N, C-alpha and C positions, 0 to 999 in steps of 0.2 A: 334205392340200390341194394339189393339183401345177398349176393353171391355169399359163398362162404369163404373165408379168407384163407389164399394159400400162402403155407406158413416157407416153401423155399423161395418163393418169391417174397415175403416180405421181408424175412432173413437180407435177403440182399438189400434192400430198401435203408433197412436200419442200420447200415454196416456206417454211413456216414455220418448219424446223431453221434457216433462213437469219435469220429474224426472233431465234432466242431466240440465237444465237451475234451479231450484230448491237448487241442490245441489253446483254447480258451485256458483252462486250466496252468499250463505250462507256458503262459506268458506270466506265472507268478515265478517261473524262474531264471527268465528272460530280465526281470527287471530290475532286481541286483548287483543278477551279473552285469549291465550296461553300464549300471549309475556306479557299479568300483573300475569299470577299466577306462569308460569314458570322462568322469569325475564330473558327474550330474546332478543338478541339484534335484531334491525330492520331485519339484513338479517337473521336470525335463523326463525322469524315469518314470512318469505316469503316465505319460505320452503315448507309450507301449499299448494299454488299455484304452487312451482315446482312439488311435490311428487304428484300431481291431474295430472297436465298438461302433465309430461313427461309422465305418463303412457301410455295416448295415442300413444305415438310413442314405446314403448316399447310394446305396444298390439300389433299392426302392423308387428314388428319385429317378435315378437313369431308368431301370425299368418301364415309368408311365412315360419317359419320353420317346426310348422307342416303340411302346405302344399308340404313343399317338403317331412318331412317324409313319409306321408301319399299318395304322387303323384298324389295327387286331389286337386282341392282348398277348403278351407274347407267345407263351405258356398254351393258349388255345392252339396259337399255332404249330407250335413246332412238340408239345405234346408235355408231359411231366417229365416222363424218362430223359428226354434229349436235354431236357432242362438240368436234368441233375449231372447230364456228362458234361454240359459246356462249363458247369460252375464248378465241377470237379476240374477240369483242366486249367481252367482260370486260379483254381485255389494254389494247382503244380505248380503253374509259372511266380506263382508271390512265393510259395517255398523256397523254388531256386533262386529267387533273387538274393537270398541269403547269401550264395557262395561267394555270390561278388560285393557284398554288403561286408562279409566280413575281411576279406582280404583288402578292401578299400577302405575298412574301419568307419565306415560310414553311419554315422546314426540314422540322418536322415534317410540312405537308402537300406536301413534295416527297419526303418517306420513305413516306408513305402512300400517294401515285402509284406509286411503285418496287413496292411489295408490295403493292398491285392489280395490274399488269402482270405481276407473280411469279405471283400466285395465277391468272389468266391462263393463263401460260404452265404453270402445274403439270396444267390439267385437259388442256392442249393437248399435255402430251406423254403422258400416261399414255394417251391416248386414239390420236397417231399413232404409236407405237412398237410397241405390237400389229398397229398399223394397215399400218405397213408390212411387218411380217412376213408376214401375209396376203395380201398382194397376191401372191402368188407360192408358189411350194415351201417350205416351212417350212426344208427342209434349206439355202437359200441364202438364209433372210433376215438371216442377218448380211452378207450382202454387200449389200444393200438398206439395211440401216441403217449399213455404210460408206460406201455413197454419200450416205444424206441427212447426216451425220456430217460427212464432206466438205464439204457444203453449209455445211454449220454452222458448221464453223471458214472458211468463203471469209468468212461473215458476221461471224466472229471478228476474221478479217486488216481486213477492209475497214472494220468499224462505228467505230472509232476515228478513221481516215480521214476517212471523211464526214459526222461530227459533228462536226471539229472544222472540217473546212470550212464548213459551217452554222454554227455557234456563233462561232469565231474568226476565221474569213476565209482561213485558211490549213492547211493540213494537213504545213505544215514541223514537225520539231521544232525547231528551232532559235527562228520566229517563234514558235511557240503560250507557250511562258512567258509571253513579251513580252506579248501579245495577250489570256493571260490575265488579266494584271492592269489593262487596258481594256476587258474586257468586262463587261458587265449580267448579272444574273440575268435578267433580262427576254431576254435572247438565247436562252433556250432553249426560247422561246415557240413562236415558230414551227417550231424542227425538231420540237418532241416532238407539236406539234399536227397538222403532215405524217405523222407516223409513227400516231398515233391515226388519222385518216383511211386509210392504208394499210391498219390494221389491219384495217379495216371496210371496205376495197373486196374484199380477200383473202378475208373471211368470205361479202362477197356469193359471188365468185366459186368458194368452196367448195358454199353453198346451192346453185347452182345447175349446179354441172358432176356430168356423169354418171361421178360416181364409185360404186365398188360400194359398196353397203348389207351389212355386216357387224357383227351383232351374235346375239348367243345369246338365245334368249325362256324358255331351260328356267330353273326357278325356281331357287335354292340357296339350300342350306342356311340360316339363320339363322347370324349370327355369321361368321368368316374361314377360310370354306373351305379357300382358297389355300391356308393353312401348314398344310397337313398334307399337303404335296409336297415333299419336302426339298430337288427341286432349287431350290426357290421360298426357301428359309428361306439357303440355300450363297450363294442368289445376291442375295439383300438385304445377306449381308454383303458380299459380292463387289461389290457396286455402291458401300455405303456405304465398302470398302476403297482402290474403282478411282478414286472422283470425289475420296475424301482424298487421295491418294498424288497425284493429277494436280493438285491446285491446289499442295498442299502444296511442291511440286520450284518449279513457278513462286511463291510467294508468297516464297518464302523467297530463292530464287536472288538479288534486288537486294541485302540483307544480304550474303550471301557476296561477290557482287561486288566489295562493297566493303570487304570485311574483305579475303578473299583475292585480290582481280584487283588493288586498289587503284582502281578508280573511282569515279567522283564521280557525282551523281544524274543529272546529265546524258548521262553515258556508259552509261547501264544498257540503258536502254528498247530497243534493237532488238536486245540478247541474250534478255532477256524476252521477247518479241514473237518471237524464232526458235524458241522452247520450244512455245508456241502454233503458229508456221508448222508444228514439228515435227508435232503433231498432224494439219494436211492434209495432208502430204505422205504421211503413213500410212494416213490416210484415202482421199485417192483413190488412192493406190495398192489399198485394200484393195478397193474399189468398178468396179475395173476387170472384175472378175469376172460382175459383176452385168448385163454387156452382152452378155453369152453371144458373146465374139468365135470369132473361129476359131482353130485350134490352132497356127495358125503365126501369127498374129496376136497372139493373148493373150501371150506371150512377152514380145516387143518392146513392149507397151503396159506392163508390168508395169515394163519398164528404164525407161522415157521418161517414165511418167506424173510419176512424184516429184520427177523433176528438173524439169519444169513449173512443177510447185507449187512448190519449191525458186524459181525464179526468179522465180515470183509474189512470195513474198517479199523476195523481191532488188529487185524493179522497184517493191513499194509503198512500201520504207523507201527507194531512189533520188528517189523523188515527194517524199519527206518532207523530202530536203536529206542522206541518207546512204548514203554508196558506201561498201557492204556488201563488194563483193565477192573482193575481196583475201583479209580476214581470215575469210571463210566458207569459202573453198576446202579449206580438211582437213575441213568437215564432213561434204563428198562421202564421207568414207573412213566413218562413219559411218550416212551413207546408202544404200551399196555395202551395207552388212553389213543392214540391213531388209529392201533387197532379197533376196539371197541367203537369208535364213531364212522369208521367207515365200513362196519358191520352195518352202520344205521342208515348210510347212505343208498346201502342198494344199488351199489353201484350206478347211479342215475346222474348224470353230470349234473343238473342243474341244484339239486339237494346236497350233492356232494360239495360244490364251490360256495353254496350257503354253509353247511355244517363246517366247514374248514376256514370258512374266512371267522367264522364266529369265534373258533378254537386259536387262530392265529391271532384276532384283539385281544382273546383274552390271556396270552399268551404275554403280549406285550404289557397289559395292565399288570399283570403277576411281575412280569424283569423290573418295571416301574418302581414300584411302592415294597418289594421286600430287596433282601440282601444275601449275601453270599451265593452259596451254590443255585439257591432255589432259582436265583433272578438268575443266575446265568445258563441255569440248564432250562427255563423256562424260553428266556430270547434264544436258545440255541434251537427250541423245537419248532422255532419257527418254522422251520425249513420243514421239519413233518410236514406241518399245515400247507404250507406255500407250493409243495412235492407235486401235487394233482392237479394243479388249478391249469398249468398252460393248460394239457389238452382239456380240460373244461372248457376254460373260456376260448381257446381255437373252434373248439367242435363248434358251441351254442352259437360263436360270431359268424360261422362262413354258412351255418344252417340254412337251404332254401334258399342261397344267393345262384345257384346254376351256372348260368354261364357266366356269369360274374365272379365266382368262389377262387381261379386265378388271381384276377384284380384286387379281392379282397385277401386273399393271403399278402400280397405284396404290402399293401397298406398296413395288416396286422404285423408281418415282419420289421417293417420301420419304423414301428412303435415301441423295438426292442431301445430305443433309444431313452425311453423310463431309467434304463440302468446307467445313465449318461448321466441326468439331472436331478434326479432325486437324491442317491447316497450323498453328493456336496450341498443338496441344503439340508439335510439332516446333518451335515459337519457347520454349517454354519448355523443352525440352530443350536447348534453343543454347545461353540462357542461362546452363545448367550447365556443359555441356561443349564448348561449342564451335559453331558455327555449319555448319563443315566435318559433321565428327564426327556431327550431328544427322540427319544424312541415311541413318543407321543406321536412323530410323524409317520414310523410303520403302523401304529394304533390308527390313524386315521388311512393310512389307504388300504387295512382290512376292512373296514367300515363302507368303505365304495365297493368293495370285490363282492363283500357279502349285498349291498345293494340290486350291484349288478347283476347275483344271483338270480334277485326275484324278479326285476324289471324284463329280464333279458325273457324268462320263462313264460312271464305275460305275453310279451311282445309277439315270441316264437308261437303261443296257444292258439293268438289272433290270426298267426298265417296259417292254420291248420295242422302244424306241428309242435308235435310234445314227445320227446325224448322219456321224458317221466312216466307215461303215460303206462309203459308195460316194461320190466326189468331189463335193463341193458346185458344182462347175463344169458340172457333165455337164446344165444347161440347167434349163429352167424349167418 
């Protein structure tokens, strides 16, 4: 399929990517609030993330059960557009459950609400990821996913700020801790009621928007035929490892900052948020080519856009009462390295995946063997190099699946489970050999991700698919 991307339609699609990031990052606001108001242990408070992320895995399992009962892939039957509509409505139900949960002050009901929101997101992601690829030339699908991912990370960056404002009446970090002590669980009712209404409104927009109807009416054989494609199996492991390393770098960063940078809990938030901002920086850069700029404008945008994203990060922290400008200046070197190597990748997904895997592994080695700000910036720069991997892996993994694309997408979404497995694995190793040395786990993950890039390219070439044969920036 080599049609041009219709940006009005694609703009509607990527609105759901914003919601995923917005809600996921906002969970970090709920955790300390629930812990304070319901006298939870740290383990109990962390069940917020567990309830939310395990829903992706459960959602994929339910997807396969429905497929078996129907005798047909669900999204092939109802279409990607309707899949997103139903997923939004499901998430709306979850958000609305926050109201009775706050009324009854039931932690179990709060966790149920988050689980239901996550189930809706699971269906949305299963539909939206291949939908984004299908809205244009498949060879440029990773660029559209980068653009969508950049919107996702904007939601990740903005979500905690807006939710803090809604619940605590302030987004300033210095005021949030004190405000949390005075807040009530009932303060979450209105923000999540509004969120539930927003889900419903967006579902209505999708329902009546003139979006392309993309589904495959071919009947696939019983079972999981997508698994016969080696690129999908390799990609499933790739998504598991990628999500695992992305979350693991960030999840263990707080302890690293305390032990190796001698910072207390009140001083680490903007460093952890720099990692997530790095994801946004990289994805904004990767999305430039999706707009098909002229040959003279494109390199200028590739240099300027990441620093605009960097500026957004600093502005948001400034609004939260933290002036990070001076201490973040050296990080511009890491961004410059990302920009330089992005030019080397030539927008080709397999090449980009390999280059950024090498850089990610190198960053982990620098982080392990150095000290001070060099070690800190090296570990955080893992976000820059992880940033474009999701679209690269996803695009390469579903290439050539045809009628099995929806089923393959569901398998890939299932592998978000890596974010619940690899971080605690690194934590357990940190208990044995030290927090800084535990980043060998992340180094090992980047080794697989680099090998994946080499192997999957060979697999696809044998099937007559080669995204690297021509530049992905050659138009849609």
